[in-house]
C-alpha positions as CSV (number, residue, x, y, z in Angstrom):
1,A,5.2,-12.2,5.4
2,R,6.3,-9.8,8.0
3,P,8.4,-7.8,8.3
4,G,8.7,-6.1,5.0
5,K,7.8,-8.9,2.6
6,F,4.8,-9.1,0.3
7,Y,3.5,-10.4,-3.0
8,W,1.0,-8.2,-4.8
9,E,-0.7,-9.1,-8.0
10,T,-3.0,-6.7,-9.9
11,S,-5.3,-7.7,-12.8
12,S,-6.8,-4.4,-13.8
13,P,-6.3,-1.9,-15.4
14,S,-3.2,-3.9,-16.4
15,K,-1.7,-7.1,-15.1
16,Q,1.3,-6.6,-12.8
17,T,3.1,-8.5,-10.1
18,I,5.1,-6.7,-7.3
19,V,7.2,-8.8,-4.9
20,T,9.5,-7.6,-2.2
21,T,12.1,-9.5,-0.2
22,G,12.4,-6.7,2.4
23,K,15.4,-5.2,0.7
24,T,14.6,-5.4,-3.0
25,V,11.3,-4.8,-4.9
26,W,10.6,-6.7,-8.2
27,I,7.9,-5.3,-10.5
28,Y,6.9,-7.7,-13.3
29,D,4.8,-6.4,-16.2
30,P,3.8,-9.3,-18.6
31,D,2.5,-6.9,-21.2
32,L,5.9,-5.3,-21.6
33,Q,7.7,-8.6,-20.9
34,Q,9.8,-6.7,-18.4
35,A,10.9,-7.1,-14.8
36,V,12.3,-4.2,-12.9
37,R,14.4,-4.5,-9.8
38,Q,14.6,-1.6,-7.3
39,S,16.2,-1.2,-4.0
40,L,13.8,-0.8,-1.1
41,D,14.9,2.3,0.6
42,D,13.4,5.2,2.6
43,Q,11.2,6.1,-0.3
44,V,8.9,3.2,0.6
45,A,7.8,5.3,3.6
46,N,6.0,7.6,1.2
47,T,4.1,4.8,-0.5
48,P,1.1,2.6,0.4
49,A,3.5,-0.4,0.3
50,L,4.7,0.7,3.8
51,L,1.3,-0.3,5.2
52,L,1.9,-3.9,4.1
53,S,5.3,-4.1,5.7
54,G,4.0,-4.6,9.2
55,N,6.3,-1.9,10.6
56,T,3.9,-0.1,12.8
57,S,6.4,2.3,14.3
58,Q,7.4,3.5,10.7
59,I,3.7,3.8,9.8
60,M,3.0,6.0,12.8
61,Q,6.1,8.1,12.0
62,S,5.1,8.6,8.3
63,Y,1.3,9.0,8.6
64,R,-1.3,10.7,10.7
65,V,-3.7,7.8,11.4
66,T,-7.4,8.4,12.0
67,Q,-10.4,6.1,12.6
68,P,-13.4,8.1,11.3
69,N,-16.0,5.7,12.7
70,K,-14.9,3.8,15.9
71,A,-17.5,1.1,15.2
72,K,-16.0,0.3,11.8
73,T,-12.8,-1.5,11.0
74,Y,-11.3,1.1,8.6
75,Y,-8.7,3.8,9.0
76,T,-7.8,6.9,7.0
77,L,-4.1,7.9,6.9
78,Y,-2.7,11.2,5.8
79,P,1.0,11.4,4.9
80,K,3.1,13.7,7.1
81,N,5.4,14.3,4.1
82,T,3.5,16.4,1.6
83,D,5.8,15.3,-1.3
84,G,4.1,11.9,-1.5
85,V,2.0,10.5,-4.3
86,F,-1.3,10.6,-2.5
87,E,-3.3,12.9,-0.1
88,S,-5.1,10.3,1.8
89,L,-5.4,6.5,2.0
90,T,-8.2,4.6,3.6
91,I,-7.8,0.9,4.5
92,S,-10.5,-1.4,5.6
93,F,-10.1,-4.8,7.3
94,G,-12.3,-7.9,6.9
95,A,-13.5,-10.3,9.6
96,N,-10.2,-12.1,9.5
97,K,-8.4,-8.9,10.3
98,A,-6.6,-8.9,6.9
99,P,-6.8,-5.9,4.5
100,S,-9.9,-6.1,2.3
101,L,-10.0,-2.7,0.6
102,M,-7.6,0.3,0.1
103,I,-8.8,3.6,-1.3
104,L,-6.2,6.2,-2.4
105,Q,-6.9,9.9,-3.1
106,D,-4.2,11.6,-5.1
107,S,-3.5,15.3,-5.3
108,L,-5.4,15.6,-8.7
109,G,-8.6,14.4,-7.1
110,Q,-8.4,10.9,-8.6
111,T,-9.4,7.9,-6.6
112,T,-7.9,4.4,-6.8
113,N,-9.8,1.5,-5.3
114,I,-7.8,-1.7,-4.5
115,K,-9.8,-4.8,-3.5
116,F,-7.7,-7.5,-1.8
117,S,-8.4,-11.2,-2.2
118,N,-6.6,-14.3,-0.9
119,V,-4.8,-12.2,1.7
């Protein structure tokens, strides 16, 4: 729900649930039987979570946004702050205009693919 709220559940490589109320982030790890609560502060601007917040002015302030192929519904973002955890992030949108895929490239050359469902 916008602005700033989301529920994100991963199943691989490990199960994890991340929920934010807009002010607090909860990270639940069932393998560790642990929930961690963190304040949602300015650091979120350096993470992919910002893209899910719906705050377009903050996104434009924190990233250089490109659309490599104008005929396709995907965008590649480059963080303006080089202290971030990734070098580029590509996000693709499905027919319903909801995110369908996110690809993160980190500074070590590793790629993380996130496929969204039930968005």
